[in-house]
C-alpha positions in Angstrom: 2.6 -15.2 -19.5 0.3 -14.5 -22.5 -0.7 -10.9 -22.0 -3.2 -10.9 -24.8 -5.0 -13.9 -23.4 -5.1 -12.2 -19.9 -6.6 -9.2 -21.7 -9.2 -11.4 -23.4 -10.1 -13.0 -20.1 -10.3 -9.7 -18.3 -12.6 -8.2 -21.0 -14.6 -11.4 -21.0 -15.4 -11.0 -17.3 -16.3 -7.4 -17.8 -18.6 -8.2 -20.7 -20.3 -10.9 -18.5 -20.8 -8.3 -15.8 -22.1 -5.6 -18.1 -24.7 -7.9 -19.6 -26.1 -8.6 -16.1 -26.6 -4.9 -15.2 -29.9 -3.1 -15.0 -30.6 0.2 -16.7 -30.3 1.8 -13.2 -26.9 0.2 -12.6 -25.6 1.6 -16.0 -26.4 5.1 -14.6 -24.5 4.5 -11.3 -21.6 6.9 -10.6 -18.3 5.0 -11.0 -15.0 5.6 -9.2 -14.0 7.9 -12.1 -15.0 11.4 -11.1 -18.0 12.6 -13.1 -18.4 9.3 -15.0 -21.3 6.9 -14.8 -20.8 3.2 -15.4 -22.0 3.9 -19.0 -19.3 6.6 -19.5 -16.5 4.2 -18.3 -17.7 1.6 -20.8 -17.6 4.4 -23.5 -14.0 5.1 -22.5 -13.1 1.5 -23.0 -14.1 1.7 -26.7 -10.6 2.9 -27.6 -10.1 -0.2 -29.9 -13.2 0.9 -31.9 -11.5 4.2 -32.8 -9.0 3.9 -35.6 -5.5 5.0 -34.6 -5.5 8.1 -36.9 -8.9 9.2 -35.5 -7.6 8.6 -31.9 -4.5 10.7 -32.6 -6.6 13.5 -34.1 -8.8 13.4 -31.0 -5.7 13.7 -28.9 -4.4 16.7 -30.9 -7.7 18.5 -30.6 -8.1 17.7 -26.9 -4.5 18.6 -25.9 -4.3 16.2 -23.0 -4.9 12.6 -22.0 -8.0 13.5 -19.9 -9.3 15.6 -22.8 -8.8 12.7 -25.2 -10.6 10.3 -22.8 -13.5 12.7 -22.6 -13.6 12.9 -26.4 -13.8 9.1 -26.7 -16.6 8.9 -24.2 -18.6 11.7 -26.1 -18.0 9.9 -29.4 -19.8 6.8 -28.2 -22.4 8.6 -26.0 -25.4 8.0 -28.2 -24.9 4.2 -28.6 -27.3 1.8 -26.8 -25.8 0.0 -23.8 -26.0 -3.4 -25.6 -24.0 -2.1 -28.6 -21.3 -0.8 -26.3 -21.0 -4.2 -24.8 -21.0 -5.9 -28.2 -18.2 -3.7 -29.3 -16.2 -4.3 -26.2 -16.6 -8.1 -26.6 -15.2 -7.9 -30.2 -12.5 -5.4 -29.4 -9.2 -6.3 -31.2 -8.0 -3.0 -32.5 -4.7 -1.1 -32.3 -4.8 -0.6 -28.5 -5.1 -4.4 -27.9 -2.6 -5.4 -30.5 0.2 -2.8 -29.9 -0.2 -2.0 -26.2 -1.7 -5.1 -24.6 -0.1 -4.6 -21.2 -1.5 -1.1 -21.0 -4.9 -2.2 -22.3 -5.0 -5.0 -19.6 -4.2 -2.5 -16.8 -6.7 0.0 -18.2 -9.5 -2.6 -18.5 -8.7 -4.1 -15.0 -8.8 -0.7 -13.2 -11.9 0.4 -15.0 -13.7 -2.9 -14.3 -13.0 -2.2 -10.6 -14.2 1.4 -11.1 -17.5 -0.2 -12.1 -17.6 -3.2 -9.7 -16.8 -1.4 -6.4 -19.7 1.1 -6.5 -22.1 -1.7 -7.5 -20.8 -4.1 -4.8 -20.0 -6.7 -7.4 -16.9 -8.5 -6.0 -15.0 -11.1 -7.9 -12.0 -13.4 -7.4 -9.2 -12.3 -9.6 -6.6 -14.9 -10.8 -3.2 -14.3 -9.4 -1.5 -14.3 -12.8 -3.7 -11.5 -14.0 -3.2 -9.5 -10.8 0.6 -9.8 -11.0 0.5 -8.7 -14.7 -1.3 -5.6 -13.8 0.8 -4.9 -10.7 4.0 -5.3 -12.8 2.8 -2.9 -15.5 0.3 -0.3 -14.2 -1.3 2.0 -16.8 1.5 4.6 -17.7 -1.1 7.2 -18.7 -2.2 7.3 -15.0 1.3 8.4 -14.0 1.8 5.6 -11.5 5.4 6.6 -10.7 4.2 9.5 -8.5 2.5 6.9 -6.2 5.0 4.1 -6.4 8.3 6.0 -5.8 10.1 5.5 -2.5 7.7 2.9 -1.2 7.7 -0.9 -0.8 4.6 -2.6 -2.2 3.6 -6.1 -1.1 0.5 -8.2 -2.2 -1.1 -10.4 0.5 -2.9 -12.6 -2.0 -0.2 -13.1 -4.7 3.5 -13.7 -4.8 4.4 -10.2 -5.7 6.4 -7.2 -4.3 8.4 -4.3 -5.6 10.3 -1.2 -4.4 11.9 -0.3 -1.2 11.0 2.1 1.6 8.0 2.4 3.9 5.6 -0.5 3.4 2.3 -0.5 1.6 0.7 -4.0 1.9 -2.7 -5.4 1.0 -4.8 -7.3 -1.6 -3.4 -7.0 -5.1 -6.7 -5.5 -6.4 -6.4 -2.6 -3.8 -2.7 -2.1 -4.6 -3.5 -1.9 -8.4 -6.1 0.8 -7.7 -3.9 2.7 -5.3 -1.1 2.8 -7.9 -3.3 4.9 -10.1 -4.6 7.1 -7.4 -8.0 5.5 -6.5 -8.3 6.7 -2.9 -11.2 4.3 -2.2 -8.6 1.4 -2.1 -6.5 3.0 0.7 -8.7 1.7 3.5 -7.9 -1.9 2.3 -4.1 -1.3 2.8 -1.8 -1.2 5.8 1.8 -0.5 6.5 3.9 2.6 7.5 3.9 3.8 3.9 0.1 4.3 3.7 0.0 7.8 5.3 2.5 9.0 2.6 0.4 7.3 -0.1 -2.7 9.1 1.2 -0.9 12.4 0.8 0.1 11.6 -2.7 -3.4 10.6 -3.6 -4.6 13.9 -2.2 
């Protein structure tokens, strides 16, 4: 499995989607609380921030969420088209040194954009499995995963033991990082506990 190629493919699909959006769609609230579609795309510009600058942002912000907000604000004045161009060319430190995390981050945020816009897609099983195997560690997936058995209904993938959480891989990937909107797409005797954890 070539993770960097999966990341390029995932970003390519996102770029294609973004180029098709109207100005109104860019202003649509995403699944990320308080962020519009435009803000999510700003957050995805991490590769455009040099690592020293990113670390400095993190020190000043004092938290992962604060750093994310700082990145969004840093790119807030750029035109939509330039944000997309930068995303298309992204090949900075995040992609090179943390490709699995970059893939998971891009995947979840693409769905953060697509779900509110009603833009469904068919996701290749290999890409789904890669994200399910390595959810974004910055989203603290362990607090959702622990003590449950997770099974995808559209890919050959499962993990864990305990009460069952079963459903499409896309919904599982979102639930692993606390996206409550995905819970209605899941079933199994572990879902009530997962709802509590997602709060």
